[in-house]
Residue, then its C-alpha position, 0 to 999 in steps of 0.5 A: x519462519x522456514x523456507x529460505x525466503x526472507x520474511x519481508x519479501x512473501x508474498x501476500x495479498x498479491x504483493x510481498x510483505x515490506x510493500x505493503x508497507x512502503x505503500x501504507x507510508x506512502x498514503x501518509x502522504x509525509x514520507x520524502x524519502x524512502x532507506x532499506x536496509x538491506x542484507x550484506x549484497x541484498x541490493x539486487x534482490x531487493x531490488x528486483x521483489x520492489x520491481x513493483x514498487x519503482x513503477x510509481x511515479x517519483x519513487x525511483x527517486x526517493x527511495x535508498x537501498x542500504x547493506x545492512x550489518x551483522x545486527x537490527x541495531x546495525x543496521x539501522x545506524x548505516x540506514x540512518x547514516x546514509x540520509x545524513x545528505x538529505x537533512x531530514x526532520x523526523x524519521x521513522x523506523x519501520x520493522x519491515x515484516x509490519x505490513x498491516x499497519x495504517x496511515x493514522x498510526x504512521x501521523x500520529x506517532x510523527x507529530x508526537x517524535x515532532x512535539x516530543x523528541x521520539x515516540x512509538x506505538x504501544x500495546x495492551x497485555x491482555x494476557x496474564x505474564x509472568x516472567x520464568x526461570x532458566x529453567x522453566x519455574x515461575x518467578x514473578x507473576x507482574x503487572x500486566x495494567x503496567x506493561x505495554x508491546x511496542x510496536x513500530x514505526x517508532x520516530x524519532x527527530x533526526x539528529x537526535x536519533x542519530x546521534x544517539x545510535x553513534x553513540x551507542x555504538x561504542x557502548x559495547x552494550x545491545x539493546x531491543x530496540x530504537x527507543x531504549x537506545x534513545x532513553x539511554x542517551x536521546x531522553x525521555x520517548x513519547x508513546x501512543x496507543x497503537x494498533x491490534x493489527x500493526x502485527x509483525x509476520x513473526x510464523x507461517x500461520x501470522x500470515x493465513x491470520x493475515x484477514x482477522x489481523x487488517x481487521x476487515x473480514x473475508x474478501x469481496x469480489x465485484x463484478x462490472x459491466x459496460x457498452x458505448x455506442x461509438x459514433x464520430x467526433x468523439x474519443x476513444x478512452x479507455x482505462x483514462x489512454x486515449x486510443x489512435x481512432x475515427x472514432x469514440x464512445x457516446x455518452x454524457x462524461x467523457x464515455x470512457x468504457x473501462x473505467x465506467x466498468x470499474x466503478x461499477x466493479x469497485x462499487x458493487x463489492x462494496x456494496x455501494x451501490x453503481x455509478x448511475x445512482x453515484x454519478x446520474x447522468x441527469x446531472x449537468x456537473x458528470x457532463x464530459x467530465x473525464x472518467x478518472x474524477x469519477x473513477x478517483x471519487x468511486x476508490x475514495x469510496x472504496x477506501x471510506x467503507x475500510x475496503x481496499x483494493x486486492x487486484x483488478x482484471x478486466x477485458x475490453x471487447x472492441x473490434x477496432x483498434x486493436x488495445x495490445x499496443x497500449x495495455x501496460x498504459x491503461x495499466x498504469x493509468x487505472x493503478x495510478x488512480x486506485x493508489x496501488x500497483x499496477x502489477x494488480x492490475x490485468x488488461x486483456x482485448x477481444x473483439x465479438x467475431x463480427x458478432x452482435x453490434x461490438x462485432x460489427x464495431x459499432x460500440x465497445x464493451x467492457x468487463x471488469x472485477x474486483x476483489x476488495x479486504 
């Protein structure tokens, strides 16, 4: 890759490649422990790169950093040994430079590993395959129908892969990947269909082709705006956070103006209409409902379209009170409901300088812009 930056730490889509991979495993819902192997002396740098990861609730308590060895094989063995006290059942070993995997592949590999002891995803060969001599001449024409490309994650029964790695460490033989080690000392390895989007970053151009690797086309932008009157005896809610105020938003739901603007932005970017079409004020089911529930439902609708949020930028227009002390809490709350890093959420506060209903303190407005891929 060049450039002096470890490729797993390169930023793509607003976050480091390795963070994309970690979030994919988190979305699978089956991971209870994350072990990240880093170069010797590289723990502090890895923690700095992954600072957004630790903003998520509970992630810090189940994330370990382990200094690796001089080879990938030794680094994996050290990572496996670090897990012994946690008594895992299934372990999934993944290349941090494969950021575009989906939870479906993770689940398929984990299930098959539990049934068969070991599993890896494979993709068919597309190009004609040739074997070449050291001097550049063709030696053989390989049958691509019998050849597959190996991907990660590769899944294993933990005790068996640890035992296999310990034995392989003493035999003096280099191994290509973990399934080769398992096949030598553990037993047969099952396979499932891989995913063409699950590409390993090798060249700088791979990052430029990231959108195609995701199979989701060009970015999509959504814009949302909402306004609510401020009335007594109502809570002032902004992005799920209650702001101390003598007046709050009037509305059929809880009136959270920022959540509503963000819902419209999400639905608009995905081509799914607007908040009124999905959650009409005429429906008694939404009377006084938390707008956080509606926001999560809108996020689910977006994900169902094979789209994900890259980042959001929001502006709240409110004469009083000031929202500056609450911006971080709002960003954290929105990020949690959308399943993204808080670093991808921007929240700003503005006033109308006493102009119109908002400037006179009789209303509150919110604007939101969302980028989806």
